C-alpha positions as CSV (number, residue, x, y, z in Angstrom):
1,M,0.6,-381.8,-47.3
2,N,2.3,-381.1,-50.6
3,T,-0.6,-382.5,-52.5
4,N,-3.1,-380.4,-50.6
5,L,-1.0,-377.2,-51.1
6,A,-0.6,-378.0,-54.8
7,L,-4.3,-378.4,-55.2
8,L,-4.8,-375.1,-53.3
9,L,-2.2,-373.4,-55.6
10,L,-4.2,-374.6,-58.6
11,L,-7.7,-374.4,-57.5
12,A,-7.7,-371.0,-55.7
13,P,-8.1,-369.0,-58.9
14,F,-10.6,-371.5,-60.2
15,L,-12.7,-371.0,-57.1
16,G,-12.4,-367.3,-57.5
17,F,-13.7,-367.8,-61.1
18,L,-16.7,-369.8,-59.9
19,F,-17.5,-367.3,-57.1
20,N,-17.5,-364.3,-59.5
21,V,-19.5,-366.2,-62.1
22,F,-22.3,-367.1,-59.7
23,F,-22.1,-364.3,-57.1
24,G,-20.0,-361.5,-58.5
25,K,-22.7,-359.3,-59.8
26,S,-24.7,-359.4,-56.5
27,I,-21.7,-358.7,-54.2
28,G,-20.6,-355.5,-55.9
29,K,-17.7,-354.5,-58.1
30,T,-15.0,-353.8,-55.5
31,T,-15.7,-357.0,-53.5
32,S,-15.7,-359.0,-56.7
33,G,-12.2,-357.6,-57.5
34,V,-10.9,-358.1,-54.0
35,I,-11.9,-361.8,-54.0
36,G,-10.4,-362.3,-57.5
37,T,-7.1,-360.7,-56.3
38,L,-7.0,-362.7,-53.0
39,A,-7.5,-365.9,-55.0
40,V,-4.4,-365.3,-57.1
41,F,-2.4,-364.0,-54.1
42,T,-3.2,-367.3,-52.3
43,S,-1.6,-369.1,-55.3
44,F,1.4,-366.8,-55.0
45,L,1.9,-367.7,-51.3
46,A,1.6,-371.4,-52.1
47,S,4.2,-370.9,-54.9
48,A,6.5,-369.1,-52.5
49,Y,6.3,-372.1,-50.1
50,F,7.1,-374.6,-52.8
51,F,10.0,-372.3,-53.9
52,A,11.5,-372.6,-50.4
53,V,11.0,-376.4,-50.6
54,I,12.7,-376.7,-53.9
55,V,15.7,-374.6,-52.8
56,A,16.1,-376.9,-49.9
57,N,15.4,-380.1,-51.9
58,P,16.4,-379.7,-55.6
59,E,15.0,-383.1,-56.5
60,G,11.6,-381.6,-57.1
61,I,8.1,-382.8,-56.2
62,Q,6.1,-385.2,-58.4
63,I,2.4,-385.6,-57.5
64,S,0.2,-388.1,-59.3
65,L,-3.5,-387.5,-58.6
66,F,-5.0,-390.4,-60.5
67,D,-4.5,-392.7,-63.6
68,W,-5.9,-390.8,-66.5
69,I,-5.4,-392.8,-69.7
70,Q,-4.0,-396.3,-70.2
71,I,-4.0,-398.1,-73.6
72,S,-1.7,-401.2,-73.7
73,N,1.7,-399.9,-72.6
74,F,0.8,-396.3,-73.0
75,K,-0.1,-394.6,-69.8
76,V,-0.7,-391.0,-68.8
77,D,-1.4,-389.9,-65.2
78,F,-3.0,-386.6,-64.2
79,G,-0.3,-385.2,-62.1
80,F,1.9,-382.2,-61.2
81,L,5.6,-381.6,-61.4
82,L,7.0,-378.9,-59.1
83,D,10.6,-378.3,-59.9
84,Q,12.9,-375.4,-60.5
85,L,11.4,-374.4,-63.8
86,S,7.7,-374.7,-62.9
87,I,8.3,-372.8,-59.6
88,L,10.0,-369.9,-61.3
89,W,7.1,-369.6,-63.7
90,L,4.6,-369.9,-60.9
91,L,6.2,-367.1,-59.0
92,F,5.9,-364.5,-61.7
93,V,2.6,-365.8,-63.1
94,T,0.9,-365.5,-59.7
95,G,3.0,-362.6,-58.3
96,I,2.6,-360.3,-61.3
97,G,-0.9,-361.7,-61.9
98,A,-1.9,-360.6,-58.4
99,L,-0.5,-357.1,-59.0
100,I,-2.5,-356.9,-62.3
101,H,-5.7,-358.0,-60.4
102,M,-5.1,-355.3,-57.8
103,Y,-4.5,-352.7,-60.5
104,S,-7.7,-353.8,-62.3
105,I,-9.9,-353.1,-59.2
106,S,-9.4,-349.4,-59.9
107,Y,-8.9,-349.5,-63.7
108,M,-12.1,-351.4,-64.4
109,H,-14.2,-349.9,-61.6
110,D,-16.6,-348.2,-64.0
111,D,-17.2,-351.2,-66.2
112,E,-20.7,-352.8,-65.7
113,N,-19.3,-356.3,-66.3
114,M,-16.4,-356.0,-63.8
115,H,-17.4,-359.3,-62.1
116,K,-17.2,-361.1,-65.4
117,Y,-13.8,-359.5,-66.1
118,F,-12.4,-360.8,-62.8
119,A,-13.9,-364.2,-63.5
120,Y,-12.1,-364.4,-66.8
121,L,-8.8,-363.2,-65.2
122,N,-9.0,-365.8,-62.5
123,L,-9.7,-368.5,-65.1
124,F,-6.8,-367.3,-67.1
125,I,-4.4,-367.7,-64.2
126,F,-5.9,-371.2,-63.4
127,F,-5.2,-372.5,-66.9
128,M,-1.7,-370.9,-66.9
129,I,-0.9,-372.7,-63.6
130,T,-2.3,-375.9,-65.1
131,L,0.0,-375.5,-68.1
132,V,3.1,-374.8,-65.9
133,I,2.7,-377.5,-63.2
134,G,1.5,-380.4,-65.4
135,S,3.7,-383.4,-65.2
136,N,3.1,-384.4,-68.8
137,L,2.3,-383.0,-72.2
138,L,-1.4,-383.8,-72.0
139,V,-1.9,-381.7,-68.8
140,L,0.1,-379.0,-70.4
141,F,-2.2,-379.1,-73.4
142,I,-5.2,-378.6,-71.2
143,G,-3.7,-375.4,-69.9
144,W,-2.4,-374.5,-73.4
145,E,-5.9,-374.6,-74.8
146,G,-7.4,-372.9,-71.7
147,V,-5.2,-369.8,-71.9
148,G,-6.2,-369.6,-75.6
149,L,-9.8,-369.6,-74.7
150,C,-9.3,-367.0,-72.0
151,S,-7.4,-364.7,-74.3
152,Y,-10.3,-364.9,-76.7
153,L,-12.7,-364.0,-73.9
154,L,-10.6,-361.1,-72.6
155,I,-9.4,-359.6,-75.9
156,G,-13.0,-359.4,-77.0
157,F,-14.3,-358.4,-73.5
158,W,-15.8,-355.2,-74.9
159,H,-17.7,-357.2,-77.4
160,K,-20.0,-354.4,-78.5
161,N,-17.1,-353.1,-80.6
162,Q,-16.9,-355.4,-83.7
163,E,-13.2,-354.6,-84.2
164,F,-12.5,-356.0,-80.8
165,N,-14.5,-359.2,-81.7
166,D,-12.5,-359.5,-84.8
167,A,-9.2,-359.2,-82.9
168,A,-10.4,-361.9,-80.5
169,K,-11.3,-364.2,-83.3
170,K,-8.0,-363.6,-85.0
171,A,-6.0,-364.5,-81.9
172,F,-8.1,-367.6,-81.4
173,I,-7.8,-368.9,-85.0
174,M,-4.1,-368.1,-85.4
175,N,-3.4,-370.0,-82.1
176,R,-5.3,-372.9,-83.4
177,I,-2.9,-373.2,-86.3
178,G,0.0,-373.4,-83.8
179,D,-1.9,-375.8,-81.6
180,L,-2.2,-378.2,-84.5
181,G,1.6,-378.3,-84.6
182,L,1.7,-378.9,-80.9
183,L,-0.7,-381.8,-81.1
184,I,1.2,-383.4,-84.0
185,G,4.4,-383.1,-81.9
186,I,2.7,-384.7,-78.9
187,F,1.4,-387.6,-81.1
188,I,4.8,-388.3,-82.5
189,I,6.5,-388.3,-79.1
190,G,3.8,-390.5,-77.6
191,S,4.2,-392.9,-80.6
192,L,8.0,-393.0,-80.3
193,F,8.3,-393.4,-76.5
194,S,4.9,-394.7,-75.3
195,T,4.9,-391.9,-72.7
196,L,4.2,-388.2,-72.4
197,D,5.5,-387.8,-68.9
198,Y,8.4,-385.4,-68.7
199,A,10.5,-387.4,-66.2
200,T,9.9,-390.7,-67.9
201,L,10.5,-389.2,-71.4
202,K,13.8,-387.7,-70.3
203,T,15.0,-391.0,-68.8
204,A,13.9,-392.9,-71.9
205,I,15.8,-390.6,-74.2
206,A,18.9,-390.7,-72.0
207,G,18.9,-394.5,-72.0
208,A,18.1,-395.1,-75.6
209,T,20.6,-396.4,-78.1
210,D,18.6,-396.4,-81.3
211,L,16.8,-393.2,-81.4
212,N,14.9,-392.3,-84.6
213,M,16.4,-388.9,-85.2
214,Y,14.1,-388.2,-88.2
215,W,11.0,-388.5,-86.2
216,I,12.5,-386.7,-83.2
217,S,13.4,-383.8,-85.4
218,A,9.8,-383.9,-86.9
219,A,8.4,-383.8,-83.4
220,A,10.7,-380.9,-82.3
221,F,9.7,-378.9,-85.4
222,A,6.0,-379.5,-84.8
223,L,6.3,-378.4,-81.2
224,F,8.2,-375.3,-82.4
225,I,5.2,-374.5,-84.6
226,G,3.0,-374.6,-81.5
227,A,5.4,-372.3,-79.7
228,C,5.3,-369.9,-82.6
229,G,1.6,-369.6,-82.2
230,K,1.5,-369.0,-78.5
231,S,4.6,-366.9,-78.3
232,A,4.0,-364.8,-81.5
233,Q,6.9,-365.6,-83.8
234,I,7.0,-365.3,-87.6
235,P,4.7,-366.2,-89.3
236,L,2.1,-366.5,-86.5
237,Y,2.8,-363.2,-84.7
238,T,0.1,-360.9,-86.1
239,W,-2.5,-361.7,-83.5
240,L,-0.5,-360.3,-80.6
241,P,-0.6,-356.6,-81.6
242,D,-4.3,-356.9,-82.3
243,A,-4.7,-358.3,-78.8
244,M,-4.5,-354.7,-77.6
245,A,-8.2,-354.5,-78.2
246,G,-8.8,-355.9,-74.6
247,P,-8.5,-353.8,-71.4
248,T,-4.9,-352.7,-70.8
249,P,-4.4,-355.0,-67.7
250,V,-5.3,-357.9,-69.9
251,S,-2.5,-356.8,-72.3
252,A,-0.1,-356.7,-69.4
253,L,-1.2,-360.2,-68.3
254,I,-0.9,-361.7,-71.8
255,H,2.4,-360.0,-72.7
256,A,4.3,-360.2,-69.4
257,A,3.2,-363.2,-67.3
258,T,1.0,-365.7,-69.0
259,M,0.2,-366.7,-72.6
260,V,3.1,-365.5,-74.6
261,T,5.6,-367.2,-72.3
262,A,4.0,-370.6,-72.8
263,G,6.0,-371.4,-75.9
264,I,9.3,-370.6,-74.2
265,F,8.2,-372.7,-71.2
266,M,7.4,-375.7,-73.4
267,I,10.6,-375.6,-75.3
268,T,12.6,-375.2,-72.2
269,R,10.7,-378.0,-70.4
270,L,11.5,-380.3,-73.4
271,N,15.1,-379.1,-73.8
272,F,16.3,-382.8,-73.9
273,V,14.2,-383.3,-77.0
274,F,15.3,-380.1,-78.8
275,D,19.0,-380.8,-78.0
276,L,18.6,-383.9,-80.2
277,A,17.5,-381.8,-83.2
278,P,20.2,-379.3,-84.0
279,D,18.7,-378.4,-87.4
280,V,15.5,-377.4,-85.7
281,Q,17.4,-375.4,-83.1
282,N,19.0,-373.5,-86.0
283,I,15.6,-372.7,-87.4
284,I,14.4,-371.5,-84.0
285,A,17.4,-369.2,-83.6
286,I,17.0,-367.7,-87.1
287,V,13.2,-367.3,-86.7
288,G,13.8,-365.6,-83.3
289,A,16.4,-363.2,-84.6
290,V,14.4,-362.2,-87.7
291,T,11.2,-361.8,-85.6
292,S,13.1,-359.6,-83.2
293,L,14.3,-357.3,-86.0
294,V,11.1,-357.2,-88.0
295,A,8.9,-356.4,-85.0
296,A,11.4,-353.7,-83.8
297,T,11.3,-352.0,-87.2
298,I,7.5,-351.9,-87.1
299,A,7.6,-350.4,-83.5
300,L,9.7,-347.5,-84.8
301,V,6.8,-345.7,-86.3
302,Q,3.7,-346.8,-84.5
303,T,1.7,-344.0,-82.8
304,D,-0.6,-346.1,-80.6
305,I,1.1,-346.4,-77.2
306,K,-0.1,-349.9,-76.7
307,K,0.9,-351.0,-80.3
308,V,4.5,-349.9,-79.7
309,L,4.6,-352.0,-76.5
310,A,2.9,-354.9,-78.4
311,Y,5.6,-355.0,-81.1
312,S,8.2,-354.6,-78.4
313,T,6.9,-357.8,-76.9
314,V,7.1,-359.6,-80.2
315,S,10.7,-358.4,-80.6
316,Q,11.7,-359.4,-77.0
317,L,10.2,-362.8,-77.5
318,G,12.3,-363.1,-80.6
319,L,15.4,-362.6,-78.5
320,M,14.2,-365.3,-76.2
321,F,13.7,-367.7,-79.1
322,L,17.2,-366.8,-80.3
323,A,18.6,-368.0,-77.0
324,L,16.5,-371.2,-77.1
325,G,17.7,-372.0,-80.6
326,L,21.3,-371.6,-79.4
327,G,20.7,-374.0,-76.6
328,A,21.0,-371.3,-73.9
329,Y,17.8,-372.2,-72.2
330,E,18.7,-370.6,-68.8
331,V,19.5,-367.3,-70.6
332,A,16.1,-367.4,-72.3
333,V,14.4,-368.0,-68.9
334,F,16.4,-365.1,-67.4
335,H,15.1,-362.8,-70.1
336,V,11.5,-364.1,-69.6
337,I,11.7,-363.1,-65.9
338,T,13.2,-359.7,-66.4
339,H,10.9,-359.0,-69.3
340,A,7.9,-360.0,-67.1
341,F,8.9,-357.2,-64.7
342,F,9.6,-354.3,-67.0
343,K,6.9,-355.2,-69.6
344,A,4.2,-355.5,-67.0
345,C,5.3,-352.2,-65.6
346,L,5.2,-350.6,-69.1
347,F,1.8,-351.9,-70.0
348,L,0.3,-350.9,-66.7
349,G,2.0,-347.5,-67.0
350,S,0.5,-347.1,-70.4
351,G,-2.9,-348.0,-68.8
352,S,-2.3,-345.3,-66.2
353,V,-1.8,-342.8,-69.0
354,I,-4.8,-344.0,-70.9
355,H,-6.9,-343.9,-67.7
356,A,-5.9,-340.3,-67.1
357,L,-6.7,-339.3,-70.7
358,H,-10.1,-341.1,-70.7
359,G,-9.2,-343.7,-73.3
360,E,-6.8,-341.8,-75.5
361,Q,-4.0,-344.1,-76.9
362,D,-2.5,-341.9,-79.7
363,M,0.9,-340.5,-78.5
364,R,0.5,-337.6,-80.9
365,K,-2.2,-336.3,-78.6
366,M,-0.2,-336.7,-75.4
367,G,2.9,-334.9,-74.0
368,G,3.9,-333.1,-70.8
369,L,2.4,-335.8,-68.5
370,K,5.5,-336.1,-66.3
371,K,4.4,-332.9,-64.6
372,V,1.1,-334.3,-63.3
373,M,1.9,-338.1,-63.3
374,T,5.2,-338.3,-61.5
375,I,4.9,-341.8,-60.2
376,T,3.8,-343.2,-63.6
377,F,6.6,-341.3,-65.3
378,V,9.4,-342.5,-63.0
379,T,8.3,-346.1,-63.1
380,F,7.9,-345.9,-66.9
381,L,11.4,-344.4,-67.2
382,I,12.9,-347.1,-65.1
383,S,11.3,-349.8,-67.2
384,S,12.2,-348.1,-70.4
385,L,15.9,-348.1,-69.3
386,A,15.6,-351.8,-68.4
387,I,14.2,-352.8,-71.7
388,S,16.8,-350.7,-73.5
389,G,19.6,-352.7,-71.8
390,I,21.0,-349.8,-69.8
391,P,22.9,-350.9,-66.6
392,P,22.3,-351.4,-63.8
393,F,18.7,-352.3,-64.7
394,S,17.6,-355.8,-65.1
395,G,17.2,-355.9,-68.9
396,F,20.9,-355.1,-69.3
397,F,22.0,-358.3,-67.7
398,S,19.5,-360.6,-69.5
399,K,19.8,-359.0,-72.9
400,D,23.5,-358.9,-72.7
401,E,23.6,-362.6,-72.0
402,I,21.6,-363.3,-75.1
403,L,23.8,-361.1,-77.3
404,M,26.9,-362.7,-75.8
405,V,25.7,-366.2,-76.6
406,A,24.7,-365.1,-80.1
407,F,28.2,-363.7,-80.7
408,E,29.8,-367.0,-79.6
409,H,27.7,-369.1,-82.0
410,N,26.8,-366.9,-85.0
411,K,28.1,-363.4,-85.7
412,I,25.2,-362.7,-88.2
413,L,22.6,-363.5,-85.6
414,W,24.5,-361.4,-83.1
415,F,24.4,-358.4,-85.5
416,I,20.7,-358.8,-86.2
417,S,19.8,-359.0,-82.5
418,S,22.1,-356.1,-81.7
419,L,20.4,-354.0,-84.3
420,A,17.0,-354.9,-82.9
421,S,18.3,-353.9,-79.4
422,L,19.4,-350.5,-80.7
423,M,16.0,-350.0,-82.2
424,T,14.4,-351.0,-78.9
425,A,16.1,-348.2,-77.1
426,F,15.1,-345.7,-79.8
427,Y,11.4,-346.6,-80.0
428,M,11.0,-346.9,-76.2
429,F,12.4,-343.4,-75.6
430,R,10.5,-342.1,-78.6
431,L,7.4,-343.3,-76.7
432,L,8.6,-341.9,-73.4
433,Y,9.4,-338.4,-74.9
434,L,6.2,-338.2,-76.9
435,T,4.1,-339.2,-73.9
436,F,5.7,-337.4,-70.9
437,F,7.8,-334.5,-72.2
438,K,7.2,-331.1,-73.9
439,E,3.7,-329.6,-73.9
440,F,0.4,-331.4,-73.7
441,R,-1.1,-331.9,-77.2
442,G,-4.5,-333.2,-76.3
443,T,-7.8,-331.3,-75.9
444,A,-8.4,-328.6,-73.3
445,E,-11.0,-330.8,-71.6
446,Q,-8.4,-333.6,-71.3
447,K,-5.9,-331.2,-69.9
448,S,-8.2,-330.0,-67.3
449,H,-8.8,-333.5,-66.0
450,L,-5.1,-334.7,-66.0
451,H,-4.2,-336.4,-62.7
452,E,-2.0,-339.1,-61.2
453,S,-3.7,-342.5,-61.0
454,P,-5.1,-343.8,-57.7
455,A,-2.9,-345.9,-55.3
456,L,-4.3,-349.2,-56.5
457,I,-2.8,-348.4,-59.9
458,T,0.5,-346.7,-58.8
459,F,1.4,-349.3,-56.1
460,P,1.7,-352.2,-58.6
461,L,3.8,-349.8,-60.8
462,I,6.2,-349.1,-58.0
463,V,6.6,-352.8,-57.1
464,L,7.2,-353.7,-60.7
465,A,9.7,-350.8,-61.2
466,I,11.7,-352.0,-58.2
467,L,11.8,-355.5,-59.7
468,A,12.7,-354.1,-63.1
469,T,15.6,-352.4,-61.4
470,L,16.9,-355.3,-59.2
471,G,15.8,-358.3,-61.1
472,G,19.1,-358.7,-62.9
473,L,20.8,-359.6,-59.7
474,I,19.6,-363.1,-59.9
475,S,22.0,-363.8,-62.7
476,L,25.1,-361.7,-62.6
477,P,27.7,-362.5,-65.4
478,T,30.3,-363.8,-63.0
479,N,28.1,-365.2,-60.3
480,S,24.7,-366.5,-61.5
481,W,22.3,-367.8,-58.9
482,L,19.8,-368.5,-61.6
483,N,22.1,-370.8,-63.6
484,E,23.0,-372.8,-60.5
485,Y,19.3,-373.0,-59.6
486,L,18.3,-374.3,-63.0
487,A,21.4,-376.6,-63.5
488,P,19.6,-379.8,-62.6
489,L,17.2,-379.3,-65.6
490,F,19.9,-379.1,-68.3
491,T,22.7,-381.3,-69.5
492,K,24.8,-378.2,-69.9
493,V,24.7,-374.5,-69.1
494,A,25.6,-372.4,-72.0
495,T,27.0,-369.5,-70.0
496,E,29.5,-371.7,-68.2
497,E,31.6,-371.2,-71.3
498,H,32.0,-367.4,-70.5
499,H,35.4,-366.5,-69.2
500,F,35.2,-362.7,-68.9
501,G,38.0,-361.1,-70.8
502,T,38.6,-358.3,-73.3
503,T,36.1,-359.7,-75.8
504,E,33.3,-360.2,-73.3
505,Y,33.7,-356.7,-71.8
506,A,33.9,-355.2,-75.3
507,L,30.6,-356.8,-76.2
508,M,29.0,-355.4,-73.1
509,L,30.3,-352.0,-74.0
510,V,29.0,-352.3,-77.5
511,A,25.5,-353.3,-76.3
512,V,25.4,-350.3,-73.8
513,I,26.7,-347.9,-76.4
514,G,24.1,-349.2,-78.9
515,G,21.3,-348.5,-76.3
516,L,22.6,-345.0,-75.6
517,V,22.8,-344.3,-79.3
518,G,19.2,-345.3,-79.7
519,I,18.2,-343.1,-76.8
520,G,20.3,-340.2,-78.2
521,I,18.7,-340.3,-81.6
522,A,15.2,-340.3,-80.0
523,Y,16.3,-337.3,-77.8
524,A,17.5,-335.4,-80.8
525,K,14.3,-336.0,-82.8
526,Y,11.6,-335.6,-80.2
527,I,13.2,-333.2,-77.6
528,K,15.8,-331.1,-79.5
529,Q,13.9,-330.9,-82.8
530,N,10.4,-331.2,-81.1
531,Q,9.2,-333.5,-83.8
532,V,5.7,-335.1,-83.6
533,P,4.8,-338.0,-85.9
534,A,2.7,-337.1,-88.9
535,E,-1.0,-337.7,-89.2
536,D,-1.9,-341.0,-90.9
537,A,-2.8,-339.4,-94.2
538,A,0.6,-337.7,-94.4
539,I,2.7,-340.8,-93.8
540,T,4.5,-341.8,-97.1
541,G,7.4,-343.9,-98.4
542,F,9.0,-346.7,-96.4
543,T,7.6,-345.2,-93.2
544,K,4.2,-346.0,-94.6
545,V,5.3,-349.6,-95.2
546,L,6.5,-349.9,-91.6
547,Y,3.4,-348.1,-90.3
548,D,1.2,-350.6,-92.1
549,K,3.3,-353.5,-90.7
550,Y,4.8,-354.6,-94.1
551,Y,1.2,-355.3,-95.2
552,V,1.4,-358.7,-93.7
553,D,-2.2,-358.6,-92.5
554,E,-3.3,-357.6,-96.0
555,I,-1.3,-360.4,-97.5
556,Y,-2.8,-363.0,-95.1
557,D,-6.2,-361.5,-95.8
558,F,-5.8,-362.0,-99.5
559,L,-4.2,-365.4,-99.4
560,F,-6.3,-367.0,-96.7
561,V,-9.4,-365.0,-95.6
562,K,-10.6,-363.9,-99.0
563,S,-9.8,-367.3,-100.6
564,I,-11.7,-369.1,-97.9
565,N,-14.6,-366.7,-98.1
566,G,-14.6,-367.1,-101.9
567,L,-14.7,-370.9,-101.5
568,S,-17.5,-370.6,-99.1
569,K,-19.4,-368.3,-101.5
570,F,-18.9,-370.8,-104.3
571,F,-20.5,-373.6,-102.2
572,R,-23.2,-371.2,-101.2
573,D,-24.0,-369.9,-104.6
574,Y,-23.3,-372.9,-106.9
575,V,-23.1,-376.1,-105.0
576,E,-26.0,-375.3,-102.8
577,T,-28.1,-374.3,-105.8
578,T,-27.2,-377.5,-107.6
579,L,-27.9,-379.7,-104.5
580,T,-31.1,-377.8,-103.9
581,S,-32.3,-378.5,-107.5
582,L,-31.3,-382.1,-107.2
583,V,-33.1,-382.6,-103.9
584,F,-36.2,-380.8,-105.2
585,G,-36.1,-382.8,-108.4
586,L,-35.9,-386.1,-106.6
587,G,-38.8,-384.9,-104.5
588,Q,-40.9,-384.1,-107.5
589,V,-40.2,-387.5,-109.1
590,T,-41.2,-389.2,-105.8
591,N,-44.4,-387.2,-105.7
592,E,-45.2,-388.1,-109.3
593,I,-44.6,-391.8,-108.7
594,G,-46.8,-391.6,-105.6
595,F,-49.5,-389.7,-107.5
596,Q,-49.6,-392.4,-110.3
597,G,-49.3,-395.2,-107.8
598,K,-52.2,-394.1,-105.7
599,K,-54.5,-394.6,-108.7
600,I,-54.0,-398.4,-108.3
601,Q,-55.5,-398.2,-104.9
602,N,-59.0,-397.2,-106.0
603,G,-61.1,-399.7,-104.0
604,S,-62.2,-401.9,-107.0
605,I,-62.2,-405.6,-105.7
606,G,-62.5,-407.0,-109.2
607,R,-59.4,-405.1,-110.4
608,Y,-57.5,-406.3,-107.3
609,L,-58.4,-409.9,-108.1
610,F,-57.4,-409.5,-111.7
611,A,-54.0,-408.2,-110.7
612,F,-53.7,-411.1,-108.2
613,V,-54.4,-413.7,-110.9
614,L,-51.9,-412.0,-113.3
615,G,-49.3,-412.1,-110.6
616,M,-49.9,-415.8,-109.8
617,C,-49.7,-416.7,-113.5
618,A,-46.4,-414.8,-113.8
619,I,-44.9,-416.6,-110.8
620,V,-46.0,-420.0,-112.2
621,I,-44.7,-419.3,-115.6
622,Y,-41.3,-418.1,-114.2
623,L,-41.0,-421.3,-112.1
624,F,-41.9,-423.5,-115.0
625,L,-39.4,-421.8,-117.3
626,A,-36.7,-421.8,-114.6
627,Q,-36.9,-425.6,-114.4
């Protein structure tokens, strides 16, 4: 039964993909969307069943479908591993994924290729499930590459716009860089242990007495590079803000539930490998903290509502990597879960606003929307409070755990992450105030059509807002259900060291005050002083540097894009010309030899006999002289 349900869990979205590919256009837009949504909801129900099984039986479920690869003593099965980690991921991938599908039925209703959109969404969920439930690194790699493909298809879904195509290509290529690192790490692990199966690998490492720490560190670092690509960490983060080119529900799916969480999942799954490489863990923590701060500073001045949320995602992912680098895997997982709730709500809320404004994304042309979009406003406010770390919302609990662990291990990293958190509160409420408060700054035509979004859009917002409010209850500081649930996966639980006293409560107070300060500064600037960000041409100074994202894209363009284009032009203009001349020259020589040679074949029998006699004489003379 478990095997059949696991196959249903995996294949339901794939069947939805096939159905929409072959029949979606003929059955109509709404029906296409309903079938796509039901396919993912079926996977969610199967995930809920397995969650109940795992709670009752913490040993987990290992399913081997068939032998896949066997070379000497190296063997890889195609199988599934359903344990505490994979089930948690499945619940929010399929649960939030189903809500995003439902939302999309209304949001994408006017698109002529709606059936294709739902086909891609279903395929995205299928590959993410494959990544999560695979019992070894090769099955994970199938899902890893699959979500990369689907992100390319969905980011560039509106392919008639060349900028969107460029954004899709950028995401695809930058992820290929990270994927090379992942492959190298897989090869090293396979070479060291002759297995890629998680359970076998963990047992082999636990029982080994002569581990090659150099190569284990190399493998961990290579795997981290792969995680940097998927989960948008420095230096491979610039693709994620550009991924906003796709439809807004796609942004929610990528940022909240699927692709960007893959790197955190992989590192957490291989925690027993990374625990053996403390130097690599330090690098992960530093990269995470710096990424969090850099992305937060960029988000401070962006004016595109989705770009603010995109850099917010990069920043929050940085906090998760900080926790991973400090060995607090369960804390990172906690923030992944709460972030999935409030970030999905924020992106879908921004989509509701964009839907009401007929595609407008510039916050300078918004304002006053809380009067006509009450549900969108309230859910957006709740999620903004959650991401800002204000109690009792979910983000307070998960972010506070990360800051507390950072304080215990490295005060500098704690300060960096605390500063990033303060900035988070500021830019999120800057977004909230500019979008929903004061007077409407758009056109008269837009104002006349302002309205709350349909129920298919607002219902997912309400569900996600409730989860963003209550999600923190799964891991309270003094009584963490989540830590106990995940305990079988880790050799230690970082937060077990917490004994709440003066220091811990002071840290919580500092975090809350920091969030309130950020909100207060935003209130003073955008409500009290009624400021509106300047037009692009009027932005100067360091604000211009932040607005242009530290010119990182321009630097990459100069160092890599232009240099590769120049090299290509060189081969086109010079090498191609040289090779062409050489080829044509050889052709001309061959033609001339042929032209002269054909004169010999003139039909004169006497000349042929004369040549034959000369040849025979030459042979006889040669043989005579040779002897």
